[in-house]
C-alpha positions as CSV (number, residue, x, y, z in Angstrom):
1,X,20.9,-124.6,71.1
2,X,24.4,-126.0,71.7
3,X,26.5,-123.5,73.5
4,X,29.5,-124.0,71.3
5,X,27.7,-122.7,68.2
6,X,28.0,-119.1,67.4
7,X,24.9,-116.9,67.1
8,X,23.8,-116.6,63.5
9,X,23.7,-113.2,61.8
10,X,20.3,-111.8,61.0
11,X,18.9,-113.2,57.8
12,X,15.6,-112.1,56.3
13,X,13.6,-114.5,58.5
14,X,15.3,-113.4,61.6
15,X,14.8,-109.8,60.6
16,X,11.0,-110.4,60.4
17,X,11.0,-112.1,63.8
18,X,13.1,-109.2,65.3
19,X,10.7,-106.6,63.8
20,X,7.6,-108.4,65.1
21,X,9.1,-108.5,68.6
22,X,10.1,-104.8,68.4
23,X,6.6,-103.9,67.3
24,X,5.1,-105.8,70.2
25,X,3.2,-108.2,68.0
26,X,4.4,-111.2,70.1
27,X,5.7,-111.5,73.6
28,X,7.3,-114.9,73.0
29,X,8.6,-116.3,69.8
30,X,7.2,-119.8,69.1
31,X,8.4,-121.8,66.1
32,X,7.8,-125.5,65.2
33,X,9.5,-128.3,63.3
34,X,6.6,-130.2,61.8
35,X,7.8,-133.5,60.1
36,X,5.5,-136.0,58.5
37,X,6.3,-139.4,60.0
38,X,6.4,-141.1,56.6
39,X,10.2,-141.6,56.3
40,X,13.5,-140.8,57.9
41,X,14.7,-137.2,58.1
42,X,17.5,-136.1,55.7
43,X,20.0,-133.3,55.5
44,X,17.4,-131.0,54.1
45,X,15.3,-131.5,57.3
46,X,18.5,-130.8,59.3
47,X,18.6,-127.3,57.8
48,X,14.9,-126.7,58.9
49,X,15.6,-128.2,62.4
50,X,18.6,-125.9,62.9
51,X,16.6,-122.9,61.6
52,X,13.5,-123.4,63.7
53,X,15.2,-124.4,66.9
54,X,17.9,-121.8,66.3
55,X,15.5,-118.9,65.9
56,X,13.6,-119.9,69.0
57,X,16.8,-120.0,71.0
58,X,18.2,-116.8,69.6
59,X,15.1,-114.8,70.5
60,X,14.4,-116.5,73.9
61,X,11.4,-118.5,72.7
62,X,10.6,-122.1,72.2
63,X,10.4,-124.6,69.3
64,X,7.8,-127.4,69.2
65,X,8.3,-130.8,67.7
66,X,5.0,-131.7,66.1
67,X,4.1,-134.6,63.9
68,X,1.9,-133.7,60.9
69,X,0.4,-137.2,61.0
70,X,-2.6,-136.7,58.7
71,X,-2.0,-139.7,56.4
72,X,-2.1,-143.0,58.3
73,X,-1.4,-145.1,55.2
74,X,2.2,-143.9,55.0
75,X,3.1,-143.3,58.7
76,X,4.8,-145.7,61.1
77,X,6.0,-145.6,64.7
78,X,9.5,-146.5,63.4
79,X,9.6,-143.1,61.7
80,X,8.3,-141.3,64.7
81,X,11.0,-142.8,66.9
82,X,13.7,-142.1,64.4
83,X,12.7,-138.4,64.1
84,X,13.0,-137.8,67.8
85,X,16.3,-139.6,67.9
86,X,17.7,-137.5,65.0
87,X,16.5,-134.1,66.5
88,X,18.1,-134.9,69.8
89,X,21.3,-136.1,68.2
90,X,21.6,-132.8,66.3
91,X,21.6,-131.1,69.7
92,X,18.1,-129.8,70.1
93,X,15.4,-130.4,72.7
94,X,11.7,-129.6,72.5
95,X,11.2,-130.1,76.3
96,X,7.5,-130.6,77.1
97,X,6.4,-129.4,73.6
98,X,5.9,-132.6,71.7
99,X,2.7,-132.7,69.7
100,X,0.7,-134.7,67.2
101,X,-1.7,-133.2,64.6
102,X,-3.9,-136.3,65.3
103,X,-4.4,-135.0,68.9
104,X,-6.3,-132.1,67.3
105,X,-8.5,-134.2,65.0
106,X,-11.7,-133.5,67.0
107,X,-11.1,-129.7,67.0
108,X,-10.3,-129.8,63.3
109,X,-13.5,-131.7,62.6
110,X,-15.5,-129.2,64.6
111,X,-14.0,-126.4,62.5
112,X,-14.8,-128.2,59.3
113,X,-18.5,-128.5,60.5
114,X,-18.4,-124.7,61.1
115,X,-17.2,-124.1,57.5
116,X,-20.0,-126.3,56.2
117,X,-22.6,-124.6,58.3
118,X,-21.4,-121.2,57.0
119,X,-21.5,-122.3,53.4
120,X,-17.7,-122.1,53.2
121,X,-17.4,-125.9,52.6
122,X,-19.5,-128.7,51.0
123,X,-19.5,-132.4,50.5
124,X,-18.6,-133.3,46.9
125,X,-19.3,-136.7,45.3
126,X,-16.9,-136.3,42.5
127,X,-14.1,-138.8,42.0
128,X,-10.5,-137.7,42.4
129,X,-10.1,-137.7,38.6
130,X,-13.2,-135.5,38.2
131,X,-11.9,-133.1,40.8
132,X,-8.6,-132.8,39.0
133,X,-10.3,-132.5,35.6
134,X,-12.4,-129.5,36.8
135,X,-9.6,-127.8,38.6
136,X,-8.5,-126.0,35.5
137,X,-4.9,-124.9,34.6
138,X,-2.7,-121.9,35.2
139,X,-4.3,-120.1,32.2
140,X,-7.9,-121.6,32.4
141,X,-10.3,-121.2,35.3
142,X,-11.7,-124.2,37.0
143,X,-15.3,-125.4,36.5
144,X,-17.7,-125.8,39.4
145,X,-19.0,-129.3,40.1
146,X,-22.6,-130.4,40.5
147,X,-22.4,-130.4,44.3
148,X,-20.9,-127.0,44.8
149,X,-24.3,-125.5,45.7
150,X,-25.5,-128.4,47.8
151,X,-27.4,-127.0,50.8
152,X,-25.4,-126.7,53.9
153,X,-27.7,-128.9,55.9
154,X,-27.4,-131.7,53.4
155,X,-23.6,-131.4,53.3
156,X,-23.5,-131.4,57.1
157,X,-25.6,-134.6,57.2
158,X,-23.3,-136.3,54.7
159,X,-20.2,-135.1,56.5
160,X,-21.4,-136.7,59.7
161,X,-22.2,-139.9,58.0
162,X,-18.8,-139.9,56.4
163,X,-17.3,-139.7,59.9
164,X,-19.7,-142.5,61.0
165,X,-18.2,-144.8,58.3
166,X,-21.2,-145.2,56.0
167,X,-19.3,-144.5,52.8
168,X,-16.3,-146.3,51.1
169,X,-12.9,-144.7,50.5
170,X,-12.9,-142.2,47.7
171,X,-16.7,-141.9,47.4
172,X,-16.9,-138.4,48.9
173,X,-14.8,-135.5,50.0
174,X,-15.3,-132.2,51.7
175,X,-14.1,-129.2,49.8
176,X,-13.6,-125.6,50.8
177,X,-15.9,-123.3,48.9
178,X,-13.7,-120.4,47.7
179,X,-13.3,-119.4,44.1
180,X,-13.1,-121.8,41.1
181,X,-11.9,-118.9,38.9
182,X,-9.1,-117.9,41.2
183,X,-5.7,-117.2,39.6
184,X,-4.2,-119.4,42.4
185,X,-5.2,-123.0,41.7
186,X,-4.8,-123.7,45.4
187,X,-7.9,-121.6,46.1
188,X,-10.1,-123.5,43.6
189,X,-12.2,-125.3,46.2
190,X,-9.4,-127.5,47.6
191,X,-10.3,-130.8,49.3
192,X,-10.0,-130.5,53.1
193,X,-11.3,-134.0,54.2
194,X,-11.3,-137.4,52.6
195,X,-12.6,-140.9,53.6
196,X,-9.9,-143.3,54.6
197,X,-10.6,-146.5,56.5
198,X,-7.2,-147.0,57.9
199,X,-5.7,-147.4,61.4
200,X,-3.6,-144.5,62.6
201,X,-0.3,-145.2,64.4
202,X,-1.1,-142.7,67.1
203,X,-4.9,-142.7,67.5
204,X,-5.8,-146.2,66.3
205,X,-9.2,-146.8,64.7
206,X,-10.9,-143.7,66.1
207,X,-11.3,-142.0,62.7
208,X,-12.2,-142.9,59.1
209,X,-12.1,-139.3,57.8
210,X,-8.8,-137.5,57.8
211,X,-8.0,-133.8,57.2
212,X,-5.8,-132.9,54.2
213,X,-2.4,-131.4,55.1
214,X,-3.1,-127.9,53.7
215,X,-6.2,-127.7,55.9
216,X,-4.7,-129.2,59.0
217,X,-1.4,-127.4,59.0
218,X,-2.6,-123.8,59.7
219,X,-5.0,-125.1,62.4
220,X,-2.2,-126.9,64.2
221,X,-0.1,-123.7,64.1
222,X,-3.0,-121.7,65.5
223,X,-3.8,-124.2,68.2
224,X,-0.2,-124.2,69.4
225,X,0.0,-120.4,69.2
226,X,2.9,-120.6,66.7
227,X,4.1,-117.1,65.9
228,X,6.2,-117.8,62.8
229,X,5.4,-120.8,60.6
230,X,8.6,-121.3,58.6
231,X,8.1,-123.4,55.4
232,X,9.9,-124.1,52.2
233,X,9.2,-122.2,49.0
234,X,6.8,-124.7,47.5
235,X,4.3,-123.6,50.1
236,X,4.4,-120.0,49.0
237,X,1.4,-120.4,46.7
238,X,-0.4,-122.2,49.5
239,X,-0.2,-119.2,51.9
240,X,-3.5,-117.6,50.8
241,X,-5.3,-120.8,51.7
242,X,-3.3,-121.0,55.0
243,X,-4.6,-117.6,55.9
244,X,-8.1,-118.3,54.6
245,X,-8.5,-121.4,56.9
246,X,-7.5,-119.5,60.0
247,X,-9.8,-116.6,59.2
248,X,-12.8,-118.6,58.2
249,X,-12.5,-120.9,61.3
250,X,-12.7,-117.6,63.3
251,X,-9.6,-118.2,65.3
252,X,-8.6,-115.3,67.5
253,X,-5.6,-113.0,66.8
254,X,-2.7,-113.0,66.7
255,X,-2.5,-115.4,63.8
256,X,0.6,-117.4,62.9
257,X,2.7,-115.9,60.1
258,X,3.8,-118.2,57.3
259,X,7.3,-117.4,56.0
260,X,8.9,-119.3,53.1
261,X,12.6,-120.0,52.4
262,X,14.5,-122.0,49.8
263,X,14.9,-125.6,50.6
264,X,18.3,-127.3,50.6
265,X,19.4,-128.8,47.3
266,X,22.7,-130.6,47.4
267,X,24.9,-131.8,44.6
268,X,25.3,-135.6,44.1
269,X,22.3,-136.1,46.4
270,X,18.8,-137.3,46.1
271,X,16.5,-135.5,48.6
272,X,13.1,-136.9,47.6
273,X,11.6,-139.1,50.4
274,X,9.9,-141.2,47.8
275,X,13.2,-141.9,46.1
276,X,15.0,-142.6,49.3
277,X,12.2,-145.0,50.3
278,X,12.6,-146.7,46.9
279,X,16.4,-147.2,47.5
280,X,15.6,-148.8,50.9
281,X,12.7,-151.0,49.7
282,X,14.6,-152.2,46.6
283,X,17.7,-153.0,48.8
284,X,19.9,-150.8,46.8
285,X,21.4,-149.6,50.1
286,X,21.8,-151.2,53.5
287,X,18.8,-149.3,54.9
288,X,17.8,-145.9,56.0
289,X,21.0,-145.5,57.9
290,X,23.3,-146.6,55.1
291,X,26.3,-144.3,55.3
292,X,25.8,-143.3,51.7
293,X,22.3,-142.0,52.4
294,X,21.7,-138.3,53.0
295,X,19.4,-139.2,56.0
296,X,20.4,-137.9,59.4
297,X,20.7,-141.5,60.6
298,X,22.9,-142.3,57.6
299,X,25.1,-139.3,58.3
300,X,25.3,-140.4,62.0
301,X,26.4,-143.9,61.0
302,X,28.8,-142.4,58.5
303,X,30.4,-140.6,61.4
304,X,29.5,-137.1,60.6
305,X,29.6,-135.0,63.8
306,X,26.4,-133.1,64.6
307,X,28.4,-129.9,65.2
308,X,29.5,-130.2,61.5
309,X,25.9,-130.3,60.3
310,X,25.0,-127.3,62.5
311,X,28.0,-125.4,61.1
312,X,27.0,-126.4,57.6
313,X,23.4,-125.1,58.2
314,X,24.8,-121.9,59.5
315,X,27.1,-121.3,56.6
316,X,24.5,-121.9,53.8
317,X,22.1,-119.7,55.6
318,X,18.5,-119.1,54.4
319,X,17.5,-117.5,51.1
320,X,14.4,-116.6,49.1
321,X,15.5,-118.3,45.9
322,X,16.3,-121.9,45.2
323,X,19.9,-122.8,44.6
324,X,22.1,-125.8,44.8
325,X,24.9,-126.2,47.4
326,X,28.0,-128.1,46.6
327,X,28.3,-131.3,48.7
328,X,32.0,-130.4,49.1
329,X,31.0,-127.6,51.5
330,X,29.4,-130.2,53.8
331,X,32.5,-132.4,53.6
332,X,34.6,-129.3,54.4
333,X,32.6,-128.6,57.5
334,X,33.1,-132.3,58.6
335,X,36.8,-132.1,58.0
336,X,37.2,-128.9,60.0
337,X,35.4,-130.4,63.0
338,X,37.2,-133.7,62.9
339,X,40.6,-132.1,62.2
340,X,40.3,-130.3,65.5
341,X,39.0,-133.2,67.6
342,X,39.7,-136.6,66.1
343,X,42.7,-138.5,67.4
344,X,45.3,-139.7,64.9
345,X,46.0,-143.4,64.4
346,X,47.9,-145.5,62.0
347,X,46.0,-148.1,59.8
348,X,47.1,-150.0,56.8
349,X,44.1,-150.8,54.5
350,X,45.8,-152.8,51.8
351,X,48.7,-154.4,53.7
352,X,52.0,-155.7,52.4
353,X,54.6,-157.1,54.8
354,X,57.8,-155.0,55.4
355,X,60.7,-156.9,56.9
356,X,63.6,-154.8,58.4
357,X,66.4,-157.3,58.0
358,X,69.0,-155.6,60.2
359,X,66.5,-155.0,63.1
360,X,67.1,-157.4,66.0
361,X,64.8,-160.4,65.5
362,X,62.3,-160.8,68.4
363,X,62.9,-157.4,69.8
364,X,60.2,-154.7,70.2
365,X,60.2,-151.0,71.3
366,X,57.7,-148.3,71.7
367,X,57.6,-144.8,70.2
368,X,55.7,-141.9,71.7
369,X,53.3,-140.5,69.1
370,X,51.2,-137.3,69.3
371,X,47.4,-138.0,69.3
372,X,46.4,-134.8,67.6
373,X,48.8,-132.0,66.6
374,X,45.8,-129.6,66.5
375,X,44.9,-130.4,70.1
376,X,47.8,-130.2,72.6
377,X,45.5,-131.5,75.3
378,X,45.0,-134.7,73.4
379,X,48.4,-135.9,74.7
380,X,50.4,-138.8,73.3
381,X,50.3,-142.6,73.0
382,X,52.8,-145.5,72.9
383,X,53.1,-147.3,69.5
384,X,54.7,-150.7,69.3
385,X,57.5,-151.3,66.8
386,X,59.3,-154.5,65.6
387,X,61.2,-156.2,62.9
388,X,58.1,-157.0,60.8
389,X,55.6,-154.3,59.9
390,X,52.6,-153.8,57.7
391,X,52.7,-151.0,55.1
392,X,50.4,-149.9,52.3
393,X,50.7,-151.6,48.9
394,X,50.7,-148.1,47.3
395,X,53.8,-147.2,49.3
396,X,56.0,-149.6,47.4
397,X,57.0,-150.1,43.8
398,X,59.6,-152.2,42.1
399,X,59.9,-149.8,39.2
400,X,58.7,-146.4,40.4
401,X,56.9,-143.9,38.1
402,X,58.3,-140.3,37.8
403,X,58.2,-138.3,41.0
404,X,57.5,-141.3,43.2
405,X,59.4,-140.9,46.4
406,X,58.1,-143.8,48.5
407,X,59.7,-147.2,48.8
408,X,61.5,-148.8,45.9
409,X,64.8,-150.6,45.7
410,X,67.5,-148.2,46.8
411,X,65.2,-145.5,48.1
412,X,65.0,-144.3,51.7
413,X,61.8,-143.2,53.4
414,X,60.8,-142.2,56.9
415,X,58.5,-144.5,59.0
416,X,56.2,-142.1,60.8
417,X,57.7,-141.3,64.3
418,X,60.1,-144.3,64.1
419,X,63.1,-144.8,61.8
420,X,64.5,-144.2,58.4
421,X,64.5,-147.3,56.2
422,X,66.0,-148.1,52.8
423,X,64.4,-150.6,50.5
424,X,66.7,-153.5,49.5
425,X,64.3,-155.6,47.5
426,X,60.8,-157.0,47.0
427,X,59.2,-160.5,46.9
428,X,56.5,-161.1,44.3
429,X,53.9,-163.9,43.9
430,X,53.1,-165.8,40.8
431,X,50.9,-163.0,39.4
432,X,53.7,-160.5,39.8
433,X,52.2,-158.7,42.8
434,X,54.5,-157.6,45.6
435,X,53.8,-159.6,48.7
436,X,56.8,-158.7,50.8
437,X,59.3,-155.8,51.0
438,X,62.8,-156.0,52.5
439,X,64.7,-153.1,54.0
440,X,67.4,-152.0,56.4
441,X,67.0,-149.3,59.0
442,X,69.3,-146.6,60.4
443,X,69.5,-147.2,64.2
444,X,70.7,-143.6,64.6
445,X,67.5,-142.2,63.1
446,X,65.2,-142.9,66.1
447,X,62.0,-140.7,65.9
448,X,62.4,-140.4,62.1
449,X,65.2,-137.9,62.2
450,X,68.3,-138.2,60.0
451,X,71.4,-137.8,62.2
452,X,73.4,-136.3,59.4
453,X,70.7,-134.0,58.2
454,X,70.2,-135.8,54.9
455,X,67.0,-135.1,53.0
456,X,64.3,-137.8,53.0
457,X,61.4,-136.9,50.7
458,X,58.7,-139.2,51.9
459,X,57.1,-140.3,55.1
460,X,54.8,-143.4,55.3
461,X,52.7,-144.9,58.0
462,X,53.0,-148.5,59.3
463,X,51.7,-151.0,61.8
464,X,53.7,-153.5,63.8
465,X,52.7,-157.0,62.6
466,X,53.0,-158.6,66.0
467,X,50.6,-156.1,67.6
468,X,48.2,-155.3,64.8
469,X,44.4,-155.4,65.1
470,X,42.6,-156.9,62.1
471,X,39.6,-155.0,60.9
472,X,37.1,-154.5,58.1
473,X,37.1,-151.1,56.6
474,X,34.3,-149.7,54.4
475,X,35.2,-147.0,51.9
476,X,32.3,-144.8,50.9
477,X,32.0,-142.5,47.9
478,X,29.0,-140.5,46.6
479,X,26.0,-142.7,45.9
480,X,25.4,-140.6,42.7
481,X,28.5,-139.4,40.8
482,X,26.3,-136.9,38.8
483,X,25.9,-133.5,40.3
484,X,22.2,-133.6,39.5
485,X,21.0,-137.2,39.9
486,X,17.5,-136.3,38.8
487,X,18.6,-134.9,35.5
488,X,18.1,-138.1,33.4
489,X,16.6,-138.4,29.9
490,X,12.9,-139.0,29.8
491,X,12.0,-142.6,30.1
492,X,15.3,-143.4,31.9
493,X,15.2,-144.9,35.4
494,X,16.9,-142.4,37.8
495,X,18.4,-145.4,39.7
496,X,20.7,-146.2,36.7
497,X,22.8,-143.2,38.0
498,X,23.8,-145.1,41.1
499,X,27.6,-145.4,41.5
500,X,28.4,-149.1,41.7
501,X,31.7,-148.3,43.4
502,X,30.1,-146.2,46.1
503,X,30.9,-148.8,48.7
504,X,34.2,-150.8,48.8
505,X,34.6,-153.3,51.6
506,X,38.2,-154.1,52.6
507,X,38.9,-157.1,54.8
508,X,42.2,-158.0,56.5
509,X,43.1,-154.4,57.2
510,X,45.7,-153.9,59.9
511,X,45.4,-151.2,62.6
512,X,47.6,-150.1,65.4
513,X,46.9,-151.6,68.9
514,X,45.3,-148.5,70.2
515,X,42.3,-149.2,68.1
516,X,41.6,-152.6,69.7
517,X,39.0,-151.4,72.2
518,X,37.3,-148.6,70.4
519,X,33.6,-148.3,70.8
520,X,30.8,-147.9,68.2
521,X,30.6,-144.2,67.1
522,X,34.2,-143.3,68.0
523,X,36.0,-141.3,65.3
524,X,39.6,-141.0,64.4
525,X,41.9,-140.0,61.6
526,X,43.8,-142.8,59.9
527,X,47.0,-140.9,59.1
528,X,47.4,-140.2,55.4
529,X,44.1,-142.0,54.6
530,X,41.1,-140.2,55.9
531,X,38.6,-139.9,58.8
532,X,36.9,-143.0,60.1
533,X,34.3,-144.1,62.6
534,X,33.5,-147.4,64.3
535,X,30.4,-149.0,62.7
536,X,27.6,-150.8,64.7
537,X,28.5,-154.0,62.8
538,X,31.7,-154.3,64.8
539,X,32.1,-157.4,67.0
540,X,34.5,-158.1,69.9
541,X,38.0,-158.3,68.6
542,X,37.1,-157.3,65.0
543,X,36.1,-153.7,64.6
544,X,34.4,-152.4,61.4
545,X,35.3,-148.8,60.3
546,X,33.5,-146.6,57.9
547,X,35.3,-143.8,56.1
548,X,33.6,-140.5,56.9
549,X,35.6,-138.3,54.5
550,X,39.0,-138.4,52.8
551,X,41.7,-135.9,53.8
552,X,41.5,-134.1,50.4
553,X,39.5,-130.9,50.8
554,X,38.5,-129.4,47.5
555,X,36.3,-126.8,49.0
556,X,39.1,-125.4,51.1
557,X,41.1,-124.8,47.9
558,X,38.0,-123.2,46.3
559,X,37.7,-120.8,49.3
560,X,41.4,-120.0,49.1
561,X,41.2,-119.0,45.4
562,X,38.0,-117.0,46.0
563,X,39.7,-115.2,48.9
């Protein structure tokens, strides 16, 4: 666990772990993060990663990274590689403990044969629709199928022939023989093996029968001697089958203990892997790492620091009941981290030319500017200044609205760390848009200080035209403006809720010279604008910046009011 992170307080899961250690149930705590390699990890997985690796570190144990790769039709090496990259980026390391469920297929198959031999499982010839139809409902018991009492020897023979590839996909399954009248539908003879003639990304063509997740998962935990198997709440009703599998496969004690917690629900965010895959496949986003995506790779490309995600996971904690977290809390954690560490720079996103008529033509000077007022060790830098500057379009008006204190004819403003200037006029194009501003400066106001103590109500940023770096800047907003993107009327495509203005690409932006040589992934604050990061699309001499977050922090105001 990263040394800079504070030790979390004891939540209900950590209390269970602490009690188990105190009682001598386990000598070493072993947890696991078990992703299915069928897509990229998202912010919800980040919560699980921080929880599992964090508990292991806190109690001096270890956490395994294990791929639950039991469905070869949806799994790809691309996803496996992305998962490892994301876990490492978040600051965690599994050491030598990288595992694949598929490495245990032979042992899982042997245990399934044991269940068949004991009469605890059987081969069923029902179609998937027939299995579902006989399963029953929450108020009605299931109905046994014609093959439930098939002799163990016959089922064993059929199971072995299934493995040998004699039967087509979907023609037969192996089901656990438990209780078709159970009040828990997960115990009504669940399927534990199906036929699937498909190459596997890790073990190739070695198998044509594959275990179901609910059967494989407890066995994986048992093989790896996991002490605490931490799952999300949807697996609570599956826990009796989890324990049944371990018991009936006659695995020695101590058994893994499954503990459920509430998954992360985040406002303005889609967390379904299926929906995220749809966004990618339909090219509604740039890819899995689109900065608007809640994937860890998307957050990384957006410029979100891993420390901010760890802080967010710690703040939201773990609970036993589902709830929804405001995305503004995540953004607040990002701002807090960047405010302390990100250097300040000046950048003009929608430039208009400012000409200081009484400044000596052709002359230039440099001003020393603080890199980060929150970090004295960050030092200072030299910023070029000249007669012609770039300023923001929003910082000038010909006819100002009420309480507008920036540039307009006759008004004086402070140029950040430079001089006081007074607007003398504007030049407009045929459409009426301001394309150039004229002003005079006070030579005695070097550093932005009025020598006579006069009040100047506004400070604006600027970039020297002769030394500016041209860049592309991408402004990102929530992909879904609705707090609950899934709450759409029946029959409505959920994708109609996508915000068409979630990405705005600005070309011709002007940045100060210090940003000329920045590398991909470097973060900074554009003063008065927001926090930005250099995107991988950058080329030599033409950087591309993504906005991470704005400077406005709604969550901080909420916390202040609550306090």
